[in-house]
PDB file of N, CA, C and O in Angstrom:
ATOM      1  N   UNK A   1      31.928 165.120  -7.736  1.00  0.00           N
ATOM      2  CA  UNK A   1      31.653 164.585  -6.595  1.00  0.00           C
ATOM      3  C   UNK A   1      32.668 164.598  -5.607  1.00  0.00           C
ATOM      4  O   UNK A   1      33.618 163.836  -5.783  1.00  0.00           O
ATOM      5  N   UNK A   2      32.646 165.363  -4.539  1.00  0.00           N
ATOM      6  CA  UNK A   2      33.711 165.318  -3.600  1.00  0.00           C
ATOM      7  C   UNK A   2      33.834 163.620  -2.969  1.00  0.00           C
ATOM      8  O   UNK A   2      32.884 162.841  -2.911  1.00  0.00           O
ATOM      9  N   UNK A   3      35.133 163.348  -2.575  1.00  0.00           N
ATOM     10  CA  UNK A   3      35.662 162.394  -1.952  1.00  0.00           C
ATOM     11  C   UNK A   3      35.348 162.255  -0.459  1.00  0.00           C
ATOM     12  O   UNK A   3      35.153 161.183   0.113  1.00  0.00           O
ATOM     13  N   UNK A   4      35.321 163.540   0.134  1.00  0.00           N
ATOM     14  CA  UNK A   4      35.614 163.924   1.792  1.00  0.00           C
ATOM     15  C   UNK A   4      34.093 164.880   1.759  1.00  0.00           C
ATOM     16  O   UNK A   4      33.587 165.651   0.944  1.00  0.00           O
ATOM     17  N   UNK A   5      33.699 164.340   3.146  1.00  0.00           N
ATOM     18  CA  UNK A   5      32.461 165.492   3.817  1.00  0.00           C
ATOM     19  C   UNK A   5      33.216 166.509   3.837  1.00  0.00           C
ATOM     20  O   UNK A   5      34.432 166.324   3.777  1.00  0.00           O
ATOM     21  N   UNK A   6      32.716 167.766   3.920  1.00  0.00           N
ATOM     22  CA  UNK A   6      32.967 169.014   3.982  1.00  0.00           C
ATOM     23  C   UNK A   6      33.643 169.274   5.535  1.00  0.00           C
ATOM     24  O   UNK A   6      34.628 169.988   5.724  1.00  0.00           O
ATOM     25  N   UNK A   7      32.956 168.593   6.525  1.00  0.00           N
ATOM     26  CA  UNK A   7      33.483 168.695   7.868  1.00  0.00           C
ATOM     27  C   UNK A   7      35.146 168.249   7.909  1.00  0.00           C
ATOM     28  O   UNK A   7      35.979 168.883   8.558  1.00  0.00           O
ATOM     29  N   UNK A   8      35.431 167.141   7.159  1.00  0.00           N
ATOM     30  CA  UNK A   8      36.997 167.003   7.822  1.00  0.00           C
ATOM     31  C   UNK A   8      37.846 167.236   6.337  1.00  0.00           C
ATOM     32  O   UNK A   8      38.912 166.653   6.138  1.00  0.00           O
ATOM     33  N   UNK A   9      37.356 167.978   5.527  1.00  0.00           N
ATOM     34  CA  UNK A   9      38.300 168.265   4.566  1.00  0.00           C
ATOM     35  C   UNK A   9      39.458 168.909   4.803  1.00  0.00           C
ATOM     36  O   UNK A   9      40.537 168.680   4.257  1.00  0.00           O
ATOM     37  N   UNK A  10      39.134 170.014   5.925  1.00  0.00           N
ATOM     38  CA  UNK A  10      40.559 170.863   6.338  1.00  0.00           C
ATOM     39  C   UNK A  10      41.033 170.066   6.814  1.00  0.00           C
ATOM     40  O   UNK A  10      42.175 169.962   6.368  1.00  0.00           O
ATOM     41  N   UNK A  11      40.769 169.176   7.718  1.00  0.00           N
ATOM     42  CA  UNK A  11      41.941 168.107   8.539  1.00  0.00           C
ATOM     43  C   UNK A  11      42.524 167.614   7.810  1.00  0.00           C
ATOM     44  O   UNK A  11      43.748 167.715   7.894  1.00  0.00           O
ATOM     45  N   UNK A  12      41.968 166.895   6.816  1.00  0.00           N
ATOM     46  CA  UNK A  12      42.692 165.738   6.176  1.00  0.00           C
ATOM     47  C   UNK A  12      43.355 166.510   4.966  1.00  0.00           C
ATOM     48  O   UNK A  12      44.316 165.852   4.568  1.00  0.00           O
ATOM     49  N   UNK A  13      43.138 167.977   4.049  1.00  0.00           N
ATOM     50  CA  UNK A  13      44.026 168.569   3.763  1.00  0.00           C
ATOM     51  C   UNK A  13      45.304 168.926   4.325  1.00  0.00           C
ATOM     52  O   UNK A  13      46.352 168.704   3.718  1.00  0.00           O
ATOM     53  N   UNK A  14      45.252 169.548   5.626  1.00  0.00           N
ATOM     54  CA  UNK A  14      46.215 169.686   6.419  1.00  0.00           C
ATOM     55  C   UNK A  14      47.125 168.528   6.795  1.00  0.00           C
ATOM     56  O   UNK A  14      48.250 169.017   6.885  1.00  0.00           O
ATOM     57  N   UNK A  15      47.179 167.196   7.063  1.00  0.00           N
ATOM     58  CA  UNK A  15      47.335 166.110   6.841  1.00  0.00           C
ATOM     59  C   UNK A  15      48.329 165.980   5.768  1.00  0.00           C
ATOM     60  O   UNK A  15      49.545 166.171   5.767  1.00  0.00           O
ATOM     61  N   UNK A  16      47.535 165.621   4.887  1.00  0.00           N
ATOM     62  CA  UNK A  16      48.252 165.563   3.157  1.00  0.00           C
ATOM     63  C   UNK A  16      49.438 166.425   3.343  1.00  0.00           C
ATOM     64  O   UNK A  16      50.515 165.913   3.649  1.00  0.00           O
ATOM     65  N   UNK A  17      49.332 167.499   3.205  1.00  0.00           N
ATOM     66  CA  UNK A  17      50.169 168.328   2.794  1.00  0.00           C
ATOM     67  C   UNK A  17      51.469 168.510   3.940  1.00  0.00           C
ATOM     68  O   UNK A  17      52.653 168.598   3.614  1.00  0.00           O
ATOM     69  N   UNK A  18      51.003 168.540   5.194  1.00  0.00           N
ATOM     70  CA  UNK A  18      52.077 167.976   5.906  1.00  0.00           C
ATOM     71  C   UNK A  18      53.019 166.615   5.495  1.00  0.00           C
ATOM     72  O   UNK A  18      54.242 166.712   5.598  1.00  0.00           O
ATOM     73  N   UNK A  19      52.533 165.609   5.123  1.00  0.00           N
ATOM     74  CA  UNK A  19      53.147 164.604   5.077  1.00  0.00           C
ATOM     75  C   UNK A  19      53.573 164.852   3.392  1.00  0.00           C
ATOM     76  O   UNK A  19      54.313 163.895   3.164  1.00  0.00           O
ATOM     77  N   UNK A  20      53.500 165.392   2.545  1.00  0.00           N
ATOM     78  CA  UNK A  20      54.003 165.693   1.218  1.00  0.00           C
ATOM     79  C   UNK A  20      54.745 166.481   1.504  1.00  0.00           C
ATOM     80  O   UNK A  20      55.631 166.375   0.656  1.00  0.00           O
ATOM     81  N   UNK A  21      55.125 167.620   2.484  1.00  0.00           N
ATOM     82  CA  UNK A  21      56.221 168.437   2.858  1.00  0.00           C
ATOM     83  C   UNK A  21      57.212 167.509   3.566  1.00  0.00           C
ATOM     84  O   UNK A  21      58.401 167.602   3.263  1.00  0.00           O
ATOM     85  N   UNK A  22      56.855 166.711   4.395  1.00  0.00           N
ATOM     86  CA  UNK A  22      57.983 165.578   4.939  1.00  0.00           C
ATOM     87  C   UNK A  22      58.959 164.614   4.043  1.00  0.00           C
ATOM     88  O   UNK A  22      60.188 164.672   3.999  1.00  0.00           O
ATOM     89  N   UNK A  23      57.927 163.536   3.201  1.00  0.00           N
ATOM     90  CA  UNK A  23      58.258 162.969   2.142  1.00  0.00           C
ATOM     91  C   UNK A  23      59.483 163.829   1.109  1.00  0.00           C
ATOM     92  O   UNK A  23      60.588 163.319   0.924  1.00  0.00           O
ATOM     93  N   UNK A  24      59.199 164.820   0.658  1.00  0.00           N
ATOM     94  CA  UNK A  24      59.975 165.569  -0.250  1.00  0.00           C
ATOM     95  C   UNK A  24      61.205 166.050   0.735  1.00  0.00           C
ATOM     96  O   UNK A  24      62.309 166.151   0.201  1.00  0.00           O
ATOM     97  N   UNK A  25      61.097 166.333   2.040  1.00  0.00           N
ATOM     98  CA  UNK A  25      62.440 166.621   3.041  1.00  0.00           C
ATOM     99  C   UNK A  25      63.192 165.401   2.579  1.00  0.00           C
ATOM    100  O   UNK A  25      64.085 165.493   1.736  1.00  0.00           O
ATOM    101  N   UNK A  26      62.773 164.060   3.223  1.00  0.00           N
ATOM    102  CA  UNK A  26      63.262 163.122   3.054  1.00  0.00           C
ATOM    103  C   UNK A  26      63.954 162.615   1.849  1.00  0.00           C
ATOM    104  O   UNK A  26      65.010 162.038   2.108  1.00  0.00           O
ATOM    105  N   UNK A  27      63.601 162.689   0.473  1.00  0.00           N
ATOM    106  CA  UNK A  27      63.512 162.567  -0.905  1.00  0.00           C
ATOM    107  C   UNK A  27      64.971 163.574  -0.955  1.00  0.00           C
ATOM    108  O   UNK A  27      66.073 163.119  -1.262  1.00  0.00           O
ATOM    109  N   UNK A  28      64.719 164.988  -0.594  1.00  0.00           N
ATOM    110  CA  UNK A  28      65.792 165.708  -0.583  1.00  0.00           C
ATOM    111  C   UNK A  28      67.324 165.293   0.148  1.00  0.00           C
ATOM    112  O   UNK A  28      68.479 165.326  -0.277  1.00  0.00           O
ATOM    113  N   UNK A  29      66.734 164.904   1.415  1.00  0.00           N
ATOM    114  CA  UNK A  29      67.957 164.637   1.791  1.00  0.00           C
ATOM    115  C   UNK A  29      68.498 163.308   1.932  1.00  0.00           C
ATOM    116  O   UNK A  29      69.469 163.125   2.666  1.00  0.00           O
ATOM    117  N   UNK A  30      67.924 162.304   1.255  1.00  0.00           N
ATOM    118  CA  UNK A  30      68.536 161.320   0.971  1.00  0.00           C
ATOM    119  C   UNK A  30      68.878 160.747  -0.510  1.00  0.00           C
ATOM    120  O   UNK A  30      69.004 159.540  -0.718  1.00  0.00           O
ATOM    121  N   UNK A  31      68.984 161.509  -1.284  1.00  0.00           N
ATOM    122  CA  UNK A  31      68.835 161.783  -2.631  1.00  0.00           C
ATOM    123  C   UNK A  31      70.171 160.928  -2.916  1.00  0.00           C
ATOM    124  O   UNK A  31      70.195 159.786  -3.376  1.00  0.00           O
ATOM    125  N   UNK A  32      71.624 161.967  -2.429  1.00  0.00           N
ATOM    126  CA  UNK A  32      72.653 161.614  -3.013  1.00  0.00           C
ATOM    127  C   UNK A  32      73.040 160.167  -2.085  1.00  0.00           C
ATOM    128  O   UNK A  32      73.259 159.271  -2.900  1.00  0.00           O
ATOM    129  N   UNK A  33      73.125 159.888  -1.300  1.00  0.00           N
ATOM    130  CA  UNK A  33      73.130 158.453  -0.498  1.00  0.00           C
ATOM    131  C   UNK A  33      72.238 157.504  -1.579  1.00  0.00           C
ATOM    132  O   UNK A  33      72.865 156.588  -2.111  1.00  0.00           O
ATOM    133  N   UNK A  34      71.251 157.618  -1.825  1.00  0.00           N
ATOM    134  CA  UNK A  34      70.428 156.965  -2.544  1.00  0.00           C
ATOM    135  C   UNK A  34      71.551 156.764  -4.234  1.00  0.00           C
ATOM    136  O   UNK A  34      71.923 155.760  -4.842  1.00  0.00           O
ATOM    137  N   UNK A  35      71.654 157.481  -4.349  1.00  0.00           N
ATOM    138  CA  UNK A  35      72.583 157.774  -5.844  1.00  0.00           C
ATOM    139  C   UNK A  35      74.132 156.836  -5.855  1.00  0.00           C
ATOM    140  O   UNK A  35      74.671 156.085  -6.668  1.00  0.00           O
ATOM    141  N   UNK A  36      74.517 157.424  -4.298  1.00  0.00           N
ATOM    142  CA  UNK A  36      75.885 156.495  -3.879  1.00  0.00           C
ATOM    143  C   UNK A  36      75.846 155.064  -3.869  1.00  0.00           C
ATOM    144  O   UNK A  36      76.752 154.266  -4.105  1.00  0.00           O
ATOM    145  N   UNK A  37      74.483 154.841  -3.515  1.00  0.00           N
ATOM    146  CA  UNK A  37      73.808 153.087  -3.158  1.00  0.00           C
ATOM    147  C   UNK A  37      73.978 152.440  -4.366  1.00  0.00           C
ATOM    148  O   UNK A  37      74.785 151.548  -4.630  1.00  0.00           O
ATOM    149  N   UNK A  38      73.049 153.025  -5.171  1.00  0.00           N
ATOM    150  CA  UNK A  38      72.219 152.604  -6.411  1.00  0.00           C
ATOM    151  C   UNK A  38      72.998 152.988  -7.757  1.00  0.00           C
ATOM    152  O   UNK A  38      72.807 152.162  -8.649  1.00  0.00           O
ATOM    153  N   UNK A  39      73.522 153.658  -7.973  1.00  0.00           N
ATOM    154  CA  UNK A  39      74.278 154.390  -8.847  1.00  0.00           C
ATOM    155  C   UNK A  39      73.293 155.195  -9.730  1.00  0.00           C
ATOM    156  O   UNK A  39      72.091 154.930  -9.718  1.00  0.00           O
ATOM    157  N   UNK A  40      73.818 156.191 -10.502  1.00  0.00           N
ATOM    158  CA  UNK A  40      72.873 157.093 -11.145  1.00  0.00           C
ATOM    159  C   UNK A  40      71.683 156.066 -12.141  1.00  0.00           C
ATOM    160  O   UNK A  40      70.541 156.523 -12.185  1.00  0.00           O
ATOM    161  N   UNK A  41      71.872 155.108 -12.693  1.00  0.00           N
ATOM    162  CA  UNK A  41      70.883 154.726 -13.366  1.00  0.00           C
ATOM    163  C   UNK A  41      69.595 153.552 -12.176  1.00  0.00           C
ATOM    164  O   UNK A  41      68.480 153.159 -12.520  1.00  0.00           O
ATOM    165  N   UNK A  42      70.116 153.355 -11.173  1.00  0.00           N
ATOM    166  CA  UNK A  42      69.367 152.505  -9.906  1.00  0.00           C
ATOM    167  C   UNK A  42      68.900 153.733  -9.246  1.00  0.00           C
ATOM    168  O   UNK A  42      67.756 153.549  -8.831  1.00  0.00           O
ATOM    169  N   UNK A  43      69.425 155.150  -8.935  1.00  0.00           N
ATOM    170  CA  UNK A  43      68.407 156.095  -9.023  1.00  0.00           C
ATOM    171  C   UNK A  43      67.477 156.398  -9.606  1.00  0.00           C
ATOM    172  O   UNK A  43      66.393 156.458  -9.027  1.00  0.00           O
ATOM    173  N   UNK A  44      67.623 156.734 -11.167  1.00  0.00           N
ATOM    174  CA  UNK A  44      66.876 156.810 -12.012  1.00  0.00           C
ATOM    175  C   UNK A  44      64.916 155.953 -12.053  1.00  0.00           C
ATOM    176  O   UNK A  44      63.734 156.292 -12.088  1.00  0.00           O
ATOM    177  N   UNK A  45      65.697 154.858 -12.020  1.00  0.00           N
ATOM    178  CA  UNK A  45      64.783 153.951 -12.125  1.00  0.00           C
ATOM    179  C   UNK A  45      63.889 153.789 -10.605  1.00  0.00           C
ATOM    180  O   UNK A  45      62.682 153.572 -10.705  1.00  0.00           O
ATOM    181  N   UNK A  46      64.419 153.884  -9.417  1.00  0.00           N
ATOM    182  CA  UNK A  46      63.827 154.079  -8.209  1.00  0.00           C
ATOM    183  C   UNK A  46      63.113 155.463  -8.262  1.00  0.00           C
ATOM    184  O   UNK A  46      62.710 155.811  -7.152  1.00  0.00           O
ATOM    185  N   UNK A  47      62.888 156.230  -9.146  1.00  0.00           N
ATOM    186  CA  UNK A  47      61.772 156.939  -9.297  1.00  0.00           C
ATOM    187  C   UNK A  47      61.190 157.056 -10.201  1.00  0.00           C
ATOM    188  O   UNK A  47      60.172 157.748 -10.194  1.00  0.00           O
TER     189      UNK A  47
END
């Protein structure tokens, strides 16, 4: 069974894909700052 009706599936897919790309950018952008702040072990446990 599908969660979303057919009429909104494309819109929701676009929003979720954009959100995932945005979050991937933020993780990539701030990863080394996170490691500097938390150390290697803290960065591992954060993710």
